[in-house]
C-alpha positions as CSV (number, residue, x, y, z in Angstrom):
1,M,-48.8,-4.9,-35.4
2,S,-46.9,-4.3,-32.0
3,E,-44.6,-1.5,-30.8
4,R,-41.9,-3.5,-30.8
5,S,-42.0,-4.8,-34.2
6,L,-41.8,-1.1,-35.5
7,P,-39.1,0.0,-37.2
8,E,-37.0,2.4,-35.4
9,Q,-37.6,5.6,-36.9
10,P,-34.2,7.9,-38.1
11,P,-33.5,10.8,-36.1
12,T,-34.4,14.3,-37.4
13,A,-32.0,16.9,-38.3
14,G,-33.0,18.5,-34.8
15,D,-32.6,15.1,-32.5
16,P,-29.5,14.6,-30.0
17,L,-27.6,11.4,-31.3
18,P,-27.8,8.4,-28.5
19,E,-25.1,8.5,-26.4
20,T,-22.8,4.7,-26.9
21,E,-19.4,4.1,-24.7
22,T,-17.4,5.4,-27.7
23,E,-18.8,8.3,-28.4
24,A,-16.7,11.3,-28.6
25,A,-16.1,14.1,-25.1
26,P,-18.2,17.0,-24.8
27,G,-16.1,19.6,-27.1
28,S,-13.7,16.6,-27.6
29,N,-12.7,14.5,-31.0
30,E,-11.3,11.7,-28.6
31,T,-13.4,8.3,-27.5
32,D,-14.2,7.9,-23.8
33,A,-11.9,5.0,-24.4
34,A,-9.1,6.8,-25.6
35,L,-9.7,9.6,-22.8
36,A,-9.5,6.9,-20.1
37,R,-6.8,5.5,-21.3
38,R,-5.1,9.1,-21.0
39,A,-6.3,9.1,-17.4
40,Q,-4.6,6.2,-16.8
41,I,-1.0,6.8,-17.7
42,L,-1.4,10.5,-16.2
43,A,-2.3,9.0,-12.8
44,T,0.1,6.3,-13.1
45,E,2.8,8.9,-13.8
46,H,1.4,10.6,-10.7
47,W,2.2,7.8,-8.5
48,G,5.3,7.2,-9.9
49,L,6.3,10.9,-8.6
50,L,4.5,10.3,-5.5
51,A,6.5,7.4,-5.2
52,A,9.9,9.1,-5.7
53,R,9.3,12.0,-3.8
54,S,8.8,10.1,-0.7
55,T,11.8,8.0,-1.2
56,A,13.9,11.2,-1.7
57,Q,12.3,12.6,1.2
58,S,12.9,9.2,3.7
59,E,16.4,8.8,2.3
60,V,17.4,12.2,3.1
61,L,15.5,12.6,6.7
62,T,17.4,9.4,7.4
63,R,20.9,11.4,6.4
64,I,19.6,14.2,8.6
65,T,19.3,11.8,11.6
66,I,22.8,10.1,11.0
67,F,24.7,13.6,10.5
68,L,23.2,14.7,13.8
69,T,23.5,11.4,15.9
70,L,27.6,11.8,14.7
71,V,27.6,15.4,15.9
72,S,26.1,14.7,19.2
73,A,28.5,11.2,19.3
74,G,31.1,13.7,18.6
75,L,31.0,16.0,20.8
76,V,30.4,14.1,23.7
77,T,33.3,11.6,22.9
78,I,35.2,15.0,23.0
79,G,34.5,15.9,26.2
80,L,35.3,12.3,27.2
81,L,38.8,12.9,26.1
82,G,38.8,15.4,27.3
83,Q,38.5,14.6,30.7
84,A,40.5,11.4,30.0
85,S,43.5,13.5,29.2
86,E,43.0,16.5,31.4
87,F,42.9,18.5,27.7
88,R,46.7,18.2,27.5
89,G,48.5,15.8,25.0
90,W,46.9,14.0,22.7
91,F,43.2,15.6,23.2
92,G,44.2,18.2,20.3
93,G,44.9,15.9,17.9
94,A,41.7,13.1,18.6
95,S,39.5,16.7,19.0
96,I,40.6,17.4,15.4
97,A,40.0,14.6,13.9
98,I,36.9,14.2,15.2
99,L,35.6,17.7,14.2
100,G,37.2,17.2,10.7
101,F,35.1,14.2,10.3
102,L,32.1,15.8,11.1
103,T,33.1,18.7,8.7
104,L,32.9,16.5,6.2
105,I,30.1,14.0,6.9
106,G,28.5,17.6,7.6
107,F,29.5,19.3,3.9
108,M,28.3,15.7,2.3
109,T,24.8,15.9,4.2
110,Q,24.4,19.7,3.7
111,T,24.8,18.9,-0.6
112,R,22.2,15.9,-0.7
113,V,19.9,18.0,1.3
114,M,20.2,20.9,-1.2
115,N,20.1,18.4,-3.7
116,V,16.8,16.9,-2.4
117,S,14.9,20.3,-1.9
118,E,15.7,21.1,-5.6
119,E,14.2,17.4,-6.4
120,D,11.1,17.7,-4.4
121,M,10.3,21.1,-6.0
122,M,10.7,19.6,-9.0
123,Y,8.2,17.0,-8.3
124,V,6.0,19.6,-7.2
125,V,5.9,21.4,-10.2
126,A,5.4,17.9,-12.1
127,M,2.5,17.0,-10.4
128,N,0.8,20.3,-11.2
129,R,1.1,19.8,-15.0
130,L,-0.6,16.6,-14.4
131,R,-3.3,18.3,-12.6
132,G,-3.4,20.7,-15.6
133,A,-3.7,17.4,-17.7
134,Y,-6.5,15.8,-15.3
135,V,-8.3,19.3,-16.0
136,D,-7.9,19.4,-19.8
137,L,-9.7,16.0,-19.3
138,D,-12.3,17.1,-17.2
139,P,-12.8,20.6,-16.5
140,S,-15.5,20.6,-13.8
141,V,-12.2,18.8,-11.6
142,R,-10.9,21.9,-11.5
143,D,-12.8,23.7,-8.5
144,V,-11.8,20.2,-6.3
145,F,-8.2,20.8,-6.5
146,L,-6.3,22.9,-3.8
147,A,-3.1,22.3,-5.4
148,S,-2.0,24.5,-8.1
149,T,-3.4,23.2,-12.1
150,Y,-0.5,25.9,-13.4
151,D,3.3,24.2,-13.2
152,D,5.0,27.7,-13.1
153,F,6.5,30.0,-10.3
154,D,3.2,31.1,-8.7
155,G,1.6,27.8,-9.0
156,M,4.4,25.8,-7.1
157,K,3.9,27.7,-4.2
158,V,0.5,27.3,-3.9
159,T,1.0,23.9,-4.4
160,Y,2.9,24.4,-0.9
161,S,0.9,26.7,0.7
162,F,-2.6,25.6,0.2
163,L,-4.8,28.5,2.6
164,R,-2.2,30.9,2.7
165,R,0.9,32.8,0.9
166,R,3.9,32.1,3.3
167,G,7.4,34.1,3.2
168,A,10.4,33.6,5.1
169,S,9.2,30.7,7.4
170,I,9.6,28.4,4.5
171,L,13.2,29.2,4.5
172,I,14.0,29.9,8.3
173,G,11.9,26.2,9.3
174,S,13.5,24.2,6.4
175,S,15.8,21.3,6.8
176,A,18.7,22.7,4.8
177,M,18.8,26.1,7.0
178,L,19.2,23.5,9.9
179,L,21.9,21.7,8.6
180,I,23.4,25.1,7.4
181,V,23.3,26.7,11.3
182,V,24.6,23.1,13.0
183,N,27.3,22.5,10.1
184,A,28.3,25.9,10.5
185,C,29.2,25.5,14.3
186,V,30.9,22.1,13.6
187,I,33.3,24.0,10.9
188,G,33.6,26.9,13.0
189,L,35.2,24.5,16.2
190,F,37.2,22.4,13.5
191,A,38.7,26.3,12.5
192,G,39.1,27.1,16.2
193,S,40.5,23.8,17.6
194,M,43.2,24.1,14.4
195,I,43.7,27.7,15.9
196,I,44.6,26.4,19.3
197,A,46.5,23.4,18.1
198,G,48.9,25.5,16.2
199,G,49.5,27.9,19.1
200,G,47.1,30.4,18.7
201,A,45.6,32.5,21.4
202,F,42.4,31.7,22.7
203,E,40.6,34.6,21.4
204,W,42.1,34.4,18.2
205,A,40.7,30.9,18.1
206,V,37.1,32.2,19.0
207,A,37.5,35.1,16.4
208,V,38.6,32.7,13.7
209,G,35.8,30.2,14.3
210,I,33.0,32.6,14.2
211,G,34.4,34.2,11.0
212,V,34.7,30.5,9.1
213,G,31.6,29.7,10.4
214,L,29.7,31.9,8.9
215,L,31.7,32.1,5.7
216,D,30.5,28.2,5.2
217,G,26.5,29.7,6.0
218,V,26.8,32.1,3.6
219,G,28.4,30.1,1.4
220,F,26.0,27.4,1.3
221,A,22.9,29.7,1.4
222,T,24.2,31.6,-1.9
223,Y,24.8,27.8,-3.0
224,G,21.0,27.6,-3.1
225,G,19.6,30.4,-4.3
226,I,22.1,30.1,-7.1
227,G,20.6,26.1,-7.4
228,F,17.6,27.6,-7.4
229,R,17.5,30.7,-9.7
230,S,19.4,28.4,-12.3
231,A,16.4,25.8,-12.1
232,W,13.6,27.7,-12.8
233,N,15.6,30.0,-15.8
234,H,16.3,26.5,-17.5
235,Y,12.1,25.6,-17.3
236,T,9.4,26.8,-19.2
237,P,6.3,26.1,-17.6
238,R,3.0,24.6,-20.0
239,R,0.5,26.9,-18.4
240,T,1.3,30.0,-16.0
241,T,-1.1,31.2,-13.1
242,P,-3.6,33.9,-15.0
243,G,-2.3,37.2,-14.0
244,T,1.4,36.5,-13.5
245,E,4.1,36.2,-16.0
246,A,6.4,33.2,-16.8
247,A,8.8,33.2,-14.3
248,S,12.3,34.7,-14.5
249,L,14.4,34.8,-11.2
250,R,17.5,36.2,-13.7
């Protein structure tokens, strides 16, 4: 009798069972098909978060560009109107109208930038959580990720800067800080123009303009800080970075 016609011998108690496509993954009671379906769902969600993040960033950068263009055009217009009117008569009213318009647009743009900054943090934390789920499916990929697999405060900071921890440079170089400075200057000019139009002294106009500009900058910075802390105080991470506790910024 040939070897092909011999009946297969049942495996002994100590022999490993043959692998099949539907066999459970090591350390898991789920089949490969179930794990593949879960990986596909996670990847789809990951791409959805990336698309939403990209759309939000593109939209807010466009709004910033529009606002800065309006500021530049508005200041040039004020200069041309001043030359045409010799800075007398209707020049004051026209300048106040232009600066008031820029102040309103600046306030709206600044608010949107603050919201998108929080949304960007939200997307980063969500993608960190998904990476943690990838590691649950296949622990061998943990060392491949440069971005963090922990969805806590420290994990967010790692994802924002893979190679080194950054401090105040993140805030100083942010789009939000750029808008705060520009808006403070615009609203300071607006307040100073109001003083001049009301017959006040030039020295008072300068002092009030600086004070209002500083107040506006501090107010927006405080608003951003409160929103940042509130977001983290209302969030519970799924997994925290080893050696740290869950973030509490109260």
